[in-house]
Structures are given as C-alpha cells and as structure tokens.
C-alpha positions as CSV (number, residue, x, y, z in Angstrom):
1,M,-6.0,-20.7,-2.9
2,T,-5.4,-17.5,-1.3
3,L,-5.4,-16.2,2.5
4,Y,-6.2,-12.7,3.3
5,I,-5.9,-10.2,6.3
6,K,-8.9,-7.8,5.4
7,N,-9.4,-4.4,7.0
8,L,-7.3,-5.1,10.3
9,S,-7.4,-1.9,12.5
10,L,-3.9,-1.7,13.9
11,T,-3.6,-0.6,17.5
12,N,0.0,-1.7,17.7
13,P,2.7,-3.4,15.5
14,Q,2.5,-6.6,17.5
15,L,-1.1,-7.1,16.6
16,G,-0.2,-6.7,12.9
17,W,2.7,-9.2,13.3
18,Y,0.9,-11.7,15.2
19,T,-2.0,-11.7,12.7
20,L,0.3,-12.1,9.8
21,K,2.0,-15.0,11.3
22,T,-1.3,-16.6,12.1
23,Q,-2.5,-16.3,8.6
24,M,0.8,-17.4,6.9
25,I,0.6,-20.7,8.9
26,A,-3.2,-21.2,8.3
27,S,-4.3,-23.2,5.2
28,T,-7.5,-24.0,3.2
29,L,-5.7,-27.0,1.5
30,A,-4.3,-29.2,4.3
31,P,-2.9,-28.9,7.6
32,G,0.8,-27.7,7.4
33,A,0.5,-27.0,3.7
34,N,1.4,-23.4,3.9
35,W,4.3,-21.4,5.9
36,T,5.3,-23.2,9.1
37,V,6.8,-22.0,12.4
38,I,10.0,-23.8,13.0
39,S,11.1,-22.3,16.2
40,S,10.3,-19.3,18.5
41,S,10.8,-17.6,21.6
42,T,8.5,-15.0,23.6
43,G,11.6,-12.9,24.4
44,S,13.0,-11.5,27.6
45,G,11.9,-13.4,30.6
46,G,10.0,-15.8,28.5
47,V,10.3,-19.2,26.8
48,Y,12.3,-20.4,23.9
49,A,11.1,-23.4,21.7
50,Q,13.9,-25.0,19.7
51,S,10.9,-26.7,17.6
52,G,7.5,-25.2,17.2
53,D,5.3,-22.1,17.7
54,I,4.9,-20.7,21.3
55,I,3.7,-17.3,20.0
56,T,0.2,-18.1,20.9
57,S,-1.2,-14.5,21.4
58,V,-0.2,-10.8,20.7
59,S,1.3,-10.7,24.2
60,S,3.6,-13.5,23.3
61,L,5.6,-10.9,21.2
62,G,7.6,-9.6,24.2
63,N,10.8,-7.7,23.9
64,L,13.4,-9.7,21.7
65,S,10.8,-12.2,20.9
66,W,11.4,-14.0,17.7
67,F,9.9,-16.8,15.3
68,V,11.2,-18.5,12.2
69,L,8.8,-19.2,9.2
70,R,9.4,-22.0,6.6
71,G,7.9,-21.6,3.2
72,H,6.6,-24.0,0.5
73,A,8.8,-27.0,-0.7
74,F,10.5,-26.8,-3.9
75,I,12.8,-29.0,-5.7
76,D,16.5,-28.5,-6.8
77,S,18.8,-31.3,-8.1
78,G,16.3,-33.9,-6.9
79,V,16.3,-32.5,-3.3
80,T,13.3,-30.9,-1.4
81,C,14.3,-27.4,-0.3
82,Y,12.7,-24.5,1.6
83,R,13.2,-20.8,2.1
84,Y,13.1,-19.2,5.4
85,L,12.4,-16.0,7.2
86,C,13.3,-15.0,10.8
87,F,11.5,-12.1,12.5
88,Q,12.7,-10.5,15.8
89,F,11.0,-7.8,17.6
90,N,11.8,-5.1,20.4
91,A,9.3,-3.8,23.0
92,A,7.9,-1.2,20.7
93,G,7.2,-3.8,17.9
94,D,10.0,-2.6,15.7
95,V,11.4,-5.5,13.7
96,R,14.5,-7.1,12.2
97,I,14.0,-9.4,9.4
98,T,16.6,-12.0,8.0
99,Y,16.3,-14.5,5.2
100,S,17.7,-17.8,4.3
101,P,17.1,-19.0,0.7
102,R,17.9,-22.7,1.5
103,L,19.9,-23.8,4.6
104,G,17.6,-22.5,7.4
105,F,18.2,-21.0,10.8
106,V,19.6,-23.9,12.6
107,A,23.1,-22.5,13.7
108,G,24.4,-19.8,16.1
109,S,23.3,-19.6,19.7
110,P,19.6,-19.2,19.9
111,S,17.9,-18.5,23.2
112,T,15.2,-16.6,24.5
113,T,16.4,-13.2,23.3
114,Q,18.7,-14.5,20.4
115,V,17.7,-15.7,17.0
116,P,19.2,-18.8,15.4
117,S,21.6,-18.1,12.5
118,A,21.5,-19.5,8.9
119,T,25.0,-19.9,7.3
120,D,23.3,-18.4,3.9
121,G,21.4,-16.0,6.0
122,Q,21.0,-12.3,4.7
123,L,19.6,-9.1,6.3
124,V,16.2,-7.9,4.8
125,Y,15.2,-5.2,7.5
126,G,16.6,-3.6,10.5
127,G,20.3,-4.0,11.3
128,G,23.0,-5.4,13.7
129,T,23.8,-8.9,14.3
130,D,22.0,-11.8,15.7
131,A,23.7,-11.5,18.9
132,S,23.4,-7.6,18.9
133,P,20.4,-6.8,16.8
134,T,18.9,-3.4,16.0
135,F,15.3,-2.9,14.8
136,A,13.3,-0.5,12.5
137,A,9.7,0.3,12.4
138,L,7.9,-1.2,9.6
139,L,4.2,-1.8,10.9
140,P,2.8,1.5,12.4
141,T,1.8,1.9,15.8
142,G,-1.9,2.8,15.3
143,G,-4.5,4.8,13.5
144,T,-4.1,2.6,10.4
145,W,-5.6,-0.1,8.5
146,M,-3.6,-3.3,7.5
147,Q,-4.3,-5.5,4.6
148,A,-2.5,-8.6,3.6
149,L,-2.7,-11.6,0.9
150,I,-0.8,-14.7,1.1
151,S,-0.6,-17.3,-1.5
152,E,-1.2,-21.0,-0.8
153,V,0.5,-22.4,-3.9
154,D,3.8,-20.4,-3.5
155,D,5.6,-18.2,-1.3
156,F,4.1,-15.1,-2.3
157,F,2.9,-12.5,0.2
158,E,2.1,-8.8,0.2
159,V,1.4,-6.7,3.4
160,F,0.6,-2.9,3.3
161,T,-0.9,-0.2,5.7
162,Y,-2.3,3.2,5.2
163,N,-3.7,5.8,7.5
164,V,-7.3,5.8,8.7
165,G,-9.2,8.2,6.6
166,G,-7.3,7.4,3.6
167,S,-3.6,7.9,2.6
168,A,-0.8,6.9,0.5
169,L,0.5,3.5,1.8
170,T,2.6,3.8,4.9
171,S,4.3,0.5,4.8
172,L,4.7,-2.3,2.2
173,F,6.3,-5.6,2.8
174,Y,6.3,-8.3,0.0
175,L,8.0,-11.5,-1.3
176,D,7.5,-12.1,-5.0
177,P,8.5,-15.1,-7.0
178,I,10.4,-15.0,-10.3
179,P,8.6,-17.2,-12.7
180,P,8.8,-19.8,-13.8
181,P,11.3,-22.1,-12.2
182,V,13.9,-23.1,-14.8
183,Y,15.7,-26.3,-14.6
184,T,18.6,-27.9,-16.4
185,I,18.2,-31.2,-18.0
186,S,19.7,-32.7,-14.8
187,G,17.2,-31.2,-12.7
188,N,19.1,-28.4,-11.3
189,L,17.5,-24.9,-10.9
190,I,19.1,-22.2,-13.1
191,D,18.3,-19.6,-10.5
192,G,18.5,-21.2,-7.2
193,D,16.8,-18.4,-5.2
194,P,14.0,-17.2,-7.8
195,V,12.4,-14.6,-5.4
196,V,12.7,-10.9,-4.4
197,I,12.0,-9.3,-1.0
198,Y,10.9,-5.8,-0.3
199,A,10.2,-4.1,3.1
200,R,9.8,-0.4,3.5
201,A,8.1,2.2,5.8
202,G,7.0,5.6,4.5
203,V,4.7,7.3,2.2
204,D,7.1,6.6,-0.6
205,C,7.1,2.8,-0.1
206,S,4.7,2.2,-3.1
207,L,6.5,4.5,-5.5
208,R,8.7,4.1,-8.4
209,S,11.2,6.3,-6.7
210,T,12.0,3.5,-4.0
211,I,11.1,0.1,-5.8
212,G,12.9,1.3,-8.9
213,Q,15.8,3.0,-7.1
214,E,19.0,1.1,-6.7
215,A,19.7,2.1,-3.1
216,K,16.2,1.5,-2.0
217,A,14.7,-1.5,-3.9
218,A,13.9,-5.1,-3.1
219,F,16.7,-7.5,-2.2
220,G,17.4,-10.6,-4.2
221,T,20.3,-13.0,-4.8
222,L,22.3,-13.0,-8.2
223,G,24.3,-16.2,-8.8
224,Y,23.0,-18.3,-5.9
225,G,25.1,-21.3,-5.3
226,L,28.2,-20.0,-7.2
227,P,30.6,-19.1,-4.4
228,L,32.9,-16.8,-6.4
229,Q,29.8,-14.9,-8.0
230,T,27.0,-14.9,-5.5
231,L,25.6,-11.3,-4.5
232,W,22.9,-10.4,-2.1
233,A,21.9,-7.0,-3.4
234,R,19.1,-4.4,-4.1
235,L,17.7,-5.2,-7.5
236,A,15.7,-2.2,-8.8
237,A,12.6,-2.7,-10.8
238,G,12.7,-1.5,-14.2
239,W,10.1,0.7,-15.8
240,R,9.1,1.9,-19.1
241,A,10.5,5.3,-20.4
242,V,10.4,7.3,-23.7
243,A,12.6,10.1,-24.9
244,D,11.1,13.6,-25.3
245,S,12.0,16.0,-27.8
246,S,15.3,16.9,-26.2
247,D,16.2,13.2,-25.9
248,V,15.6,13.0,-22.2
249,A,14.3,9.9,-20.8
250,Q,10.6,10.4,-19.4
251,Q,8.7,7.9,-17.3
252,Q,5.9,6.4,-19.2
253,I,4.8,3.5,-17.0
254,P,4.2,3.9,-14.0
255,A,2.0,6.7,-13.7
256,G,2.4,8.2,-17.2
257,L,0.3,6.2,-19.3
258,V,-3.6,6.1,-19.0
259,T,-5.7,4.5,-21.5
260,Q,-7.0,6.6,-24.2
261,P,-10.8,7.1,-24.3
262,S,-13.0,4.7,-26.3
263,P,-16.7,4.8,-27.3
264,Y,-16.6,1.1,-26.8
265,I,-15.5,0.9,-23.2
266,S,-17.8,2.5,-20.6
267,V,-15.6,2.0,-17.6
268,P,-11.9,3.2,-17.0
269,T,-9.3,0.9,-18.1
270,Y,-5.7,0.9,-16.8
271,R,-2.3,-0.1,-18.2
272,A,-0.4,-2.7,-16.0
273,E,3.5,-3.6,-16.9
274,T,5.6,-6.1,-15.4
275,M,8.5,-5.3,-13.0
276,L,11.8,-6.5,-14.2
277,Y,14.4,-6.7,-11.4
278,G,17.9,-6.6,-11.9
279,R,21.5,-4.9,-11.4
280,R,22.7,-2.7,-14.2
281,T,26.0,-3.6,-15.8
282,A,27.4,-0.1,-14.9
283,L,27.1,-1.2,-11.1
284,S,29.8,-3.7,-11.6
285,G,32.4,-3.2,-8.7
286,T,30.0,-0.7,-6.9
287,T,29.0,-1.4,-3.5
288,I,25.6,-0.2,-2.3
289,P,24.7,-0.5,1.4
290,G,23.1,-4.0,1.9
291,D,25.3,-5.7,-0.7
292,V,26.8,-8.8,0.5
293,G,29.1,-11.0,-1.8
294,N,30.8,-10.2,-5.2
295,V,29.9,-6.8,-6.2
296,N,31.2,-7.3,-9.6
297,T,28.2,-9.5,-10.2
298,V,25.5,-7.9,-12.3
299,G,22.6,-9.0,-14.5
300,A,18.8,-9.4,-14.7
301,K,16.9,-11.2,-11.9
302,G,13.6,-11.6,-14.0
303,E,10.1,-10.2,-13.8
304,G,8.0,-10.6,-10.6
305,T,5.0,-12.9,-10.7
306,Y,2.4,-10.8,-9.0
307,L,2.9,-7.1,-8.6
308,R,2.8,-4.7,-11.4
309,W,3.4,-1.1,-12.3
310,S,0.3,0.9,-12.9
311,G,-0.1,3.5,-15.8
312,T,-2.0,5.7,-13.3
313,L,-0.9,7.1,-10.0
314,F,-3.3,6.3,-7.1
315,A,-3.2,8.7,-4.2
316,T,-4.9,6.3,-1.9
317,P,-5.6,2.5,-2.1
318,T,-8.3,2.0,-4.6
319,L,-10.2,-0.9,-5.8
320,V,-10.0,-1.3,-9.4
321,D,-12.1,-3.8,-11.4
322,A,-11.4,-5.7,-14.7
323,V,-7.7,-5.7,-14.7
324,D,-5.7,-8.5,-15.8
325,L,-2.3,-8.7,-14.2
326,G,-1.1,-11.5,-16.2
327,C,0.1,-13.5,-13.3
328,G,-2.6,-16.4,-13.6
329,C,-5.1,-14.4,-11.1
330,G,-7.4,-13.7,-14.1
331,T,-9.3,-10.5,-14.9
332,G,-10.7,-9.0,-11.6
333,V,-10.4,-6.7,-8.7
334,V,-7.0,-5.4,-7.8
335,I,-5.8,-2.6,-5.7
336,G,-4.2,0.4,-7.2
337,A,-1.6,1.9,-4.5
338,G,0.8,4.7,-5.6
339,H,2.6,3.3,-8.8
340,L,1.6,-0.4,-8.1
341,F,-1.2,-2.7,-8.8
342,L,-1.6,-5.4,-6.0
343,P,-3.5,-8.6,-6.5
344,W,-6.6,-8.5,-4.3
345,T,-10.3,-9.8,-3.9
346,D,-13.5,-7.8,-4.2
347,T,-13.6,-7.0,-0.5
348,A,-13.9,-3.2,0.0
349,L,-11.0,-1.5,1.7
350,S,-11.7,0.5,5.0
351,M,-10.8,4.1,4.9
C-alpha cells in the first residue's frame, strides 16, 4: 500500500515537515506498521521526550526542534534491524538531516535543543555537529505545491515541490532501496545498507547534472559492516550515453531518446531507464565533500527500485499515463519531472 501528500499548498516549511512526518507514521495496514517516531523535542523553551512523539502540530516545530523516525524492520544475520532518520529545524524551518543505517539515535546528550547521536550516524543535509548544528533550506517558504509518496512495504519515499503556476522542481528528497536484498547462505545481508538518500533544493534538483554528478548526487554506504572498507559517499546515478561521429560521449537517456512514431500507438510513449548508483574506480583515493570513511573504496551500489531516468525532459511536473517503471508498480500514471519519472497515482497535480 501507499500513502500520499497531494497538492499541499505550502505557506511555510514547517507545514511541509509536519505533514510529511504525519503521513510517514500513518498506516493503512496496521497501527505502527509504517515509520515510527522514536523520540522528539519541541525545541527552545519546549519539551523533550526521550520516547515518543510530542510534535503534535505545526507550531510544535519551534527553533531547534527535532524528531527521530524509525523505518520498517528488516532481517540481517537473524536479527531484526531498522534504519533511522533524524530531523532538526531552526526557526525558519531550515533542516539538518542525519541518517543511521542500523544502530539508531540512542547516544550523545539529547535535550530540548540537541538531537541524540548514532554511532553509525551520517550527515545527509545541513552541516555542523549534533551539539552545534547548521541548517539549510530544503522545503520552500511559500508559493509552492508539495507532493509526496510514502511506501508502506519498504522505506521508500519521495517528496518534491514546485512553484505555483508550474515550474521545474524546486526541491527533491527521496530514499530509494536497492533491490533485492541479497543474503549469504548463512543469512547475512551482502549489502548491509541497501539504500540511497538524496536531498537537494534548487531548480536543478531533478536533473542529471545533479543526481548523476559525483559531487551532488545521492548519498549511500559502500562496504557497510567492513570497518576497514566502509565509506559513506556521494553515489552518482549512471545514465546511458552513445559516442557521436567524433567519438565524444553524448547523453542518450535521460532526455535524449524519445520513442519513434508508430502507426500502432495513438498516444505518446516514453522511454524509462534504471538509475545505477556507484562510485567510479578512478575515484579511489579521492575525497569528495561529504565522504566519511575509506575513500579508497569504490564500486557499484546497484540500481534504485522506484525512480527512473526519462528519455524526455519535462520542464514542469507532468502526469504521464501508461508507463511501466519496472518496479512492481505496474503500468500506470507516473510524474515526469526534469530528467526523472517518479511513481504516482492518477491524482491531478495542482499548478
């Protein structure tokens, strides 16, 4: 099953973050079956809850407020595990996002204004430290529409915004699993952290020039659980290219391969291509901002489950029918945005 945020008119970032949290912890399957708030705080002059959710309204997201979300259970080596996201906000609604692939935010010195720490925690967005955070704008301040999709069967979600009247996406935030979970004969996950996480604001957030760019792409872990090899790094999404007559690489997908006309197809058809995340061999020993761990580690992370490159560039978010993303969603309505296809339902997008 799937949960949505549809055509939310953003008047401030806090409204977007509160609505996202509310939908992520909702469930159509069973109580507590989706994401869960583990701990939270209403920020400066407010209240801190070591356990549970005290963010009960938009106004609860005060300066330095925060909450920790726990995802769906998965099994590794016979043990039930979870991944976690920690969000903290300043008075403007700017955000700092950290991620724990396994151990959770149960350490440090949490308080009304300081988030808990995770011994395997990594920075996704914003900067600074848990004790001295810095924040960056992700969701806009107003004059925008916000849409989101949250899976109930795994930890996938996508959140995006665009200007009222129609525009390129102005922000994009997603967590995409890498399928399928592969186990050894003894029950150990071969990739102990099979997801990528992307967060970016700006009109380039849905373009190949960011998602496929090694200094701006999604984050992910290579070699999780191997202390001498583990690397948290940007993992650029590969795309298809061909060589022109001068043997220069030219982008084919995304945005360079529309489907040829056919007398048998009366509606436009579109090419969709998977996104292969990884770190090129040539980057071994190279440090890119955000890297944490052994920068000699390189390799393929794998193909994302839900998002796809599009053969067509979409200047504004566009509902596209009869597209099969090959992610188990079936053939149906998706959203074309920039260089991407995003899973969706048949609900029309407000402009």
